[in-house]
C-alpha positions as CSV (number, residue, x, y, z in Angstrom):
1,X,-15.8,-17.8,6.1
2,X,-13.0,-20.1,7.0
3,X,-11.9,-22.7,4.4
4,X,-11.2,-25.5,6.9
5,X,-11.7,-29.2,7.0
6,X,-12.3,-29.6,10.7
7,X,-10.6,-32.4,12.7
8,X,-13.2,-34.4,14.5
9,X,-13.4,-36.9,17.4
10,X,-13.9,-39.6,14.8
11,X,-10.6,-38.6,13.2
12,X,-8.9,-38.7,16.7
13,X,-10.1,-42.3,17.1
14,X,-8.9,-43.2,13.6
15,X,-5.3,-42.1,14.3
16,X,-4.9,-43.0,18.0
17,X,-3.6,-46.5,19.0
18,X,-5.2,-47.0,22.5
19,X,-3.3,-49.1,25.0
20,X,-4.4,-50.3,28.5
21,X,-2.5,-48.5,31.3
22,X,-1.5,-45.5,29.1
23,X,-3.0,-42.2,28.3
24,X,-2.2,-41.0,24.8
25,X,-2.4,-37.4,23.5
26,X,-5.4,-38.6,21.4
27,X,-7.3,-39.2,24.6
28,X,-6.8,-35.6,25.8
29,X,-6.5,-33.3,22.8
30,X,-9.4,-30.9,22.1
31,X,-11.4,-30.7,18.9
32,X,-14.3,-28.4,17.8
33,X,-17.8,-29.8,18.0
34,X,-19.6,-29.8,14.6
35,X,-22.3,-27.3,15.7
36,X,-19.9,-24.8,17.2
37,X,-18.6,-21.7,15.4
38,X,-14.9,-22.2,14.9
39,X,-13.2,-19.1,16.2
40,X,-15.6,-18.4,18.9
41,X,-15.0,-21.9,20.3
42,X,-11.2,-21.4,20.0
43,X,-11.5,-18.2,21.9
44,X,-13.4,-19.7,24.8
45,X,-11.6,-23.1,25.1
46,X,-8.8,-23.6,27.6
47,X,-6.2,-24.9,25.0
48,X,-3.2,-22.7,24.6
49,X,-2.1,-24.0,21.2
50,X,-4.1,-24.5,18.0
51,X,-2.7,-27.1,15.5
52,X,-3.4,-26.3,11.9
53,X,-2.3,-28.3,8.8
54,X,-1.7,-27.0,5.3
55,X,-1.2,-30.3,3.3
56,X,0.0,-28.9,0.0
57,X,3.1,-28.6,-2.2
58,X,1.8,-26.0,-4.7
59,X,4.4,-23.3,-3.8
60,X,7.1,-26.0,-3.9
61,X,6.0,-27.0,-7.4
62,X,6.1,-23.3,-8.4
63,X,9.6,-23.1,-7.1
64,X,10.8,-26.2,-9.0
65,X,11.0,-28.3,-5.9
66,X,10.3,-31.9,-5.3
67,X,6.7,-32.8,-4.4
68,X,5.7,-34.6,-1.2
69,X,5.2,-32.0,1.5
70,X,1.5,-32.4,1.2
71,X,1.8,-35.7,3.3
72,X,3.5,-34.2,6.3
73,X,0.2,-33.2,8.0
74,X,-1.2,-36.7,8.1
75,X,2.2,-38.1,9.2
76,X,2.3,-35.6,12.0
77,X,-1.2,-36.6,13.2
78,X,-0.3,-40.2,13.4
79,X,2.6,-39.4,15.6
80,X,1.4,-36.6,17.9
81,X,-1.9,-38.4,18.8
82,X,0.1,-41.3,20.0
83,X,2.5,-39.4,22.3
84,X,2.2,-40.1,26.0
85,X,0.0,-37.6,27.9
86,X,2.0,-37.1,31.1
87,X,3.5,-34.5,33.5
88,X,6.0,-33.4,30.9
89,X,3.5,-32.5,28.2
90,X,-0.3,-32.6,28.3
91,X,-2.4,-33.3,25.3
92,X,-5.2,-31.0,26.6
93,X,-3.1,-28.0,25.9
94,X,-3.7,-28.5,22.2
95,X,-6.8,-28.0,20.1
96,X,-6.5,-29.7,16.7
97,X,-8.4,-27.4,14.4
98,X,-7.9,-29.3,11.2
99,X,-6.5,-28.4,7.8
100,X,-6.9,-25.7,5.3
101,X,-9.0,-27.1,2.5
102,X,-6.5,-27.3,-0.4
103,X,-8.1,-30.2,-2.3
104,X,-9.2,-28.1,-5.2
105,X,-6.0,-26.1,-5.4
106,X,-3.8,-29.2,-5.0
107,X,-5.8,-30.9,-7.8
108,X,-5.3,-28.1,-10.2
109,X,-1.6,-27.8,-9.3
110,X,-1.0,-31.4,-10.3
111,X,-2.1,-30.6,-13.9
112,X,0.4,-27.7,-14.3
113,X,4.0,-27.7,-15.5
114,X,6.2,-25.2,-13.6
115,X,8.7,-25.3,-16.5
116,X,6.1,-23.9,-18.8
117,X,5.8,-20.1,-18.5
118,X,2.0,-20.2,-18.4
119,X,1.9,-23.2,-16.0
120,X,4.2,-21.4,-13.5
121,X,2.0,-18.3,-13.7
122,X,-1.1,-20.4,-12.9
123,X,0.7,-22.1,-10.0
124,X,1.6,-18.7,-8.6
125,X,-2.1,-17.7,-8.8
126,X,-3.0,-20.8,-6.9
127,X,-0.4,-19.9,-4.2
128,X,-2.0,-16.4,-3.9
129,X,-5.4,-18.0,-3.3
130,X,-3.9,-20.2,-0.6
131,X,-2.2,-17.1,0.9
132,X,-5.6,-15.6,1.6
133,X,-6.9,-18.7,3.4
134,X,-3.8,-19.0,5.5
135,X,-3.6,-15.4,6.5
136,X,-7.3,-15.3,7.5
137,X,-7.1,-18.5,9.6
138,X,-3.9,-17.5,11.3
139,X,-5.2,-14.0,12.0
140,X,-8.4,-15.4,13.6
141,X,-6.5,-17.8,15.8
142,X,-4.2,-15.1,17.1
143,X,-7.0,-12.7,17.7
144,X,-8.7,-15.5,19.7
145,X,-5.7,-15.3,22.1
146,X,-4.1,-18.6,21.0
147,X,-0.8,-19.6,19.5
148,X,-1.0,-21.4,16.2
149,X,1.3,-24.3,15.4
150,X,1.2,-24.6,11.6
151,X,2.3,-27.7,9.8
152,X,3.0,-27.4,6.1
153,X,3.2,-27.8,3.2
154,X,5.7,-25.5,1.7
155,X,7.5,-22.5,2.9
156,X,5.4,-20.3,0.7
157,X,3.0,-20.3,3.7
158,X,5.4,-18.1,5.7
159,X,3.8,-15.2,3.8
160,X,0.3,-16.1,5.1
161,X,1.5,-16.7,8.6
162,X,3.3,-13.3,8.7
163,X,0.4,-11.4,7.1
164,X,-2.1,-13.1,9.4
165,X,-0.1,-12.3,12.5
166,X,0.5,-8.7,11.4
167,X,-3.3,-8.2,10.8
168,X,-4.1,-9.7,14.2
169,X,-1.6,-7.5,16.0
170,X,-2.4,-4.4,13.9
171,X,1.3,-3.7,13.0
172,X,4.2,-5.2,11.2
173,X,5.8,-8.2,12.9
174,X,9.2,-9.9,12.9
175,X,10.3,-13.4,11.9
176,X,13.2,-15.7,12.6
177,X,13.8,-18.4,10.0
178,X,15.8,-21.6,10.8
179,X,16.7,-22.4,7.2
180,X,19.4,-23.3,4.8
181,X,17.8,-20.8,2.3
182,X,16.7,-17.1,2.8
183,X,13.5,-17.6,0.8
184,X,13.9,-13.9,-0.1
185,X,13.9,-14.2,-3.9
186,X,12.5,-11.9,-6.5
187,X,8.9,-10.8,-6.6
188,X,8.3,-12.9,-9.7
189,X,5.0,-14.4,-8.7
190,X,4.3,-16.3,-5.5
191,X,6.1,-19.5,-4.8
192,X,8.0,-21.3,-2.0
193,X,11.1,-19.2,-2.3
194,X,9.8,-15.7,-1.8
195,X,7.3,-15.7,1.1
196,X,9.4,-13.5,3.2
197,X,10.3,-11.0,0.4
198,X,6.6,-10.5,-0.4
199,X,5.7,-10.1,3.3
200,X,8.6,-7.6,3.6
201,X,7.6,-5.7,0.4
202,X,4.0,-5.4,1.5
203,X,4.7,-4.1,4.9
204,X,3.7,-7.1,7.0
205,X,7.3,-8.1,7.9
206,X,9.5,-5.7,9.9
207,X,12.7,-7.4,11.0
208,X,13.8,-10.7,9.6
209,X,16.6,-12.9,10.8
210,X,17.8,-16.0,8.8
211,X,19.6,-18.5,11.1
212,X,22.1,-20.9,9.5
213,X,22.1,-20.0,5.9
214,X,24.0,-22.4,3.7
215,X,26.6,-20.3,1.8
216,X,26.7,-22.6,-1.2
217,X,22.9,-22.1,-1.8
218,X,22.5,-18.3,-1.3
219,X,22.6,-16.4,-4.5
220,X,24.6,-13.2,-5.1
221,X,21.3,-11.3,-5.8
222,X,19.8,-12.4,-2.5
223,X,22.9,-11.4,-0.6
224,X,22.9,-8.0,-2.2
225,X,19.2,-7.5,-1.2
226,X,20.0,-8.5,2.4
227,X,22.9,-6.0,2.4
228,X,20.7,-3.3,1.0
229,X,18.2,-3.8,3.9
230,X,20.8,-4.6,6.6
231,X,19.0,-2.5,9.1
232,X,16.0,-4.9,8.9
233,X,17.5,-8.2,7.6
234,X,20.3,-10.0,9.4
235,X,21.7,-13.5,9.1
236,X,24.4,-16.0,10.0
237,X,25.6,-19.0,8.1
238,X,25.9,-22.6,9.0
239,X,29.5,-22.5,7.9
240,X,30.3,-19.5,10.2
241,X,29.0,-21.4,13.2
242,X,29.6,-25.1,12.6
243,X,32.5,-25.3,10.2
244,X,34.8,-22.2,10.7
245,X,33.7,-21.7,14.3
246,X,33.7,-17.9,13.8
247,X,30.4,-17.6,15.7
248,X,28.8,-19.6,18.4
249,X,25.3,-21.1,18.3
250,X,24.1,-19.9,21.7
251,X,25.5,-16.4,21.2
252,X,23.8,-16.1,17.8
253,X,20.5,-17.1,19.3
254,X,20.9,-14.3,21.8
255,X,21.8,-11.8,19.1
256,X,18.8,-12.9,17.0
257,X,16.5,-12.5,20.0
258,X,17.7,-8.9,20.4
259,X,16.8,-8.3,16.7
260,X,13.3,-9.9,16.6
261,X,12.2,-10.5,20.2
262,X,11.0,-7.1,21.3
263,X,8.0,-7.3,19.0
264,X,5.6,-10.1,18.1
265,X,7.5,-12.6,15.9
266,X,7.0,-15.8,14.0
267,X,9.2,-18.9,14.5
268,X,9.8,-20.5,11.1
269,X,11.4,-24.0,10.9
270,X,12.3,-25.4,7.5
271,X,13.1,-29.1,7.7
272,X,15.4,-28.6,4.6
273,X,17.9,-27.3,7.1
274,X,18.2,-30.7,8.9
275,X,20.6,-33.3,7.5
276,X,19.0,-36.4,6.0
277,X,15.4,-35.5,6.8
278,X,13.1,-36.3,4.0
279,X,12.1,-32.9,2.6
280,X,11.5,-31.0,-0.7
281,X,15.2,-30.0,-0.8
282,X,17.0,-32.6,1.3
283,X,20.5,-31.9,2.5
284,X,23.2,-34.2,3.9
285,X,24.9,-31.4,6.0
286,X,23.5,-29.0,8.5
287,X,22.7,-28.4,12.2
288,X,21.6,-31.6,14.0
289,X,18.1,-32.4,15.0
290,X,19.2,-31.8,18.6
291,X,20.3,-28.2,17.7
292,X,16.9,-27.6,16.1
293,X,15.1,-28.8,19.2
294,X,17.3,-26.5,21.3
295,X,16.5,-23.6,19.0
296,X,12.8,-24.2,19.2
297,X,12.9,-24.4,23.0
298,X,14.9,-21.2,23.2
299,X,12.7,-19.1,20.9
300,X,9.5,-20.8,22.1
301,X,10.2,-19.6,25.6
302,X,10.4,-15.9,24.4
303,X,7.3,-13.9,25.5
304,X,6.6,-12.4,22.1
305,X,6.6,-15.6,19.9
306,X,3.3,-15.5,18.1
307,X,3.3,-18.8,16.2
308,X,5.5,-21.7,15.0
309,X,5.5,-23.0,11.5
310,X,7.2,-26.3,10.5
311,X,7.4,-26.8,6.8
312,X,8.9,-28.7,3.8
313,X,8.9,-32.1,5.4
314,X,8.1,-34.8,2.8
315,X,7.6,-38.2,4.3
316,X,6.6,-39.7,0.9
317,X,10.2,-39.1,-0.3
318,X,11.7,-41.2,2.5
319,X,12.3,-44.9,2.2
320,X,9.1,-46.9,2.6
321,X,10.3,-48.4,6.0
322,X,11.2,-44.9,7.3
323,X,8.4,-42.7,6.0
324,X,6.9,-42.4,9.5
325,X,10.0,-40.6,10.8
326,X,9.1,-37.2,9.4
327,X,5.9,-37.1,11.4
328,X,7.7,-38.4,14.5
329,X,10.3,-35.6,14.2
330,X,7.6,-32.9,13.8
331,X,5.8,-34.3,16.9
332,X,9.0,-33.9,18.9
333,X,9.4,-30.3,17.6
334,X,5.8,-29.5,18.5
335,X,6.1,-30.7,22.1
336,X,9.5,-28.9,22.5
337,X,7.6,-25.7,21.6
338,X,4.8,-26.5,24.0
339,X,7.2,-27.4,26.8
340,X,9.0,-24.1,26.3
341,X,5.8,-22.3,27.3
342,X,5.2,-24.4,30.4
343,X,7.2,-22.8,33.2
344,X,6.0,-25.5,35.6
345,X,8.1,-28.3,33.9
C-alpha cells in the first residue's frame, strides 16, 4: 500500500488566495477524490504531471547537513497554487498527489545525534525505510504513464527516484544532476550524500552526469571513483564553464544529452547549486537562477526525461521576511519543466 497523505480539495482552498477576475492554479489543479484508488485514478486522469512532496531532512541530518528542507513542500504549495492559470501554463496539467507520510520517521530522526555512531546508524536505517516508500510511489506514477515532479526533502531521495524509475521501465536508467556536489560518496549507510552511488552499485543507475561540480567541494576519493567508472560517469565543473571559460554551458548541455538522453533519465536539481538560495548547504557562488531555468527547459524538452526532482531547499533557513522565496523559486522551476513539454507554447 502507498504511504501517502493525499492532497485534498480542502487543502487547495486552504492555500489558494482567490481573486476576482483571475484564475489561479488552485482553481484548476487536479486532486484524487477520497474514495478513489490512488494509482488507478492517476492512470485514468488527463493530467500529465503528478506533484509529490517528501517533506523531510532525515538524509540531510545523516550527512551532517543543516535541517530545514522538510519545509520546502509546504512553501511550494503556497506558491504554485497561486500562479496564474493562463495560455502559458495551465493548472489542469498537474495532479497534486500529496506527500509521502514521513511524520513518524521525521519524529524519530529529531531524537538522534548524527555525530554519535549509533545515532547515525539509526538515521541511515530511517533513510532506508523512506527509500522504499519513495521508490514504490515513483514507480507507480511512471507505470501509470505520468511524469512525477518530486519536491524534497534531501538529495537522499535521488536513490528512490532512480530505483522507482528503473523498476517502472524494467531496466537501468540514467540521471543528470545539476549540483555543486557529486553525491557519490562511500556506501557507508544511506544518507543525503550517496543516493547516486547506492543506485549505481545496485544496478538501477546506468549513466550518470554531474553538471557544474564545485571543484573545492569534491573530494579526491570521489574523483578517483568517477575516473574509475569514466565510461558511465561524466561531469563538468562550475569553474570550467563560468570561471576559466574552458567549456560552454550550451555545448555542455548538448554533450550531457548525448550521454544520458538516449534512455529514460531522471532530472535532478539541487538548490545547493544556486547562489544565495536558502538550502541545507547554501553557497554564495554558482550558476544563476536563470541558468538553472534554462537547464530545466532544455532537459525537460527531451523525450526520454522520466521525472524531475527538486531538493535541498530550506525556506526556514532564510530571513523571516524572505522565507517565501524558496517556494516561489521552486514554483518557477516546476512551470519551466511543464512548459518544456508543451510544444504549443
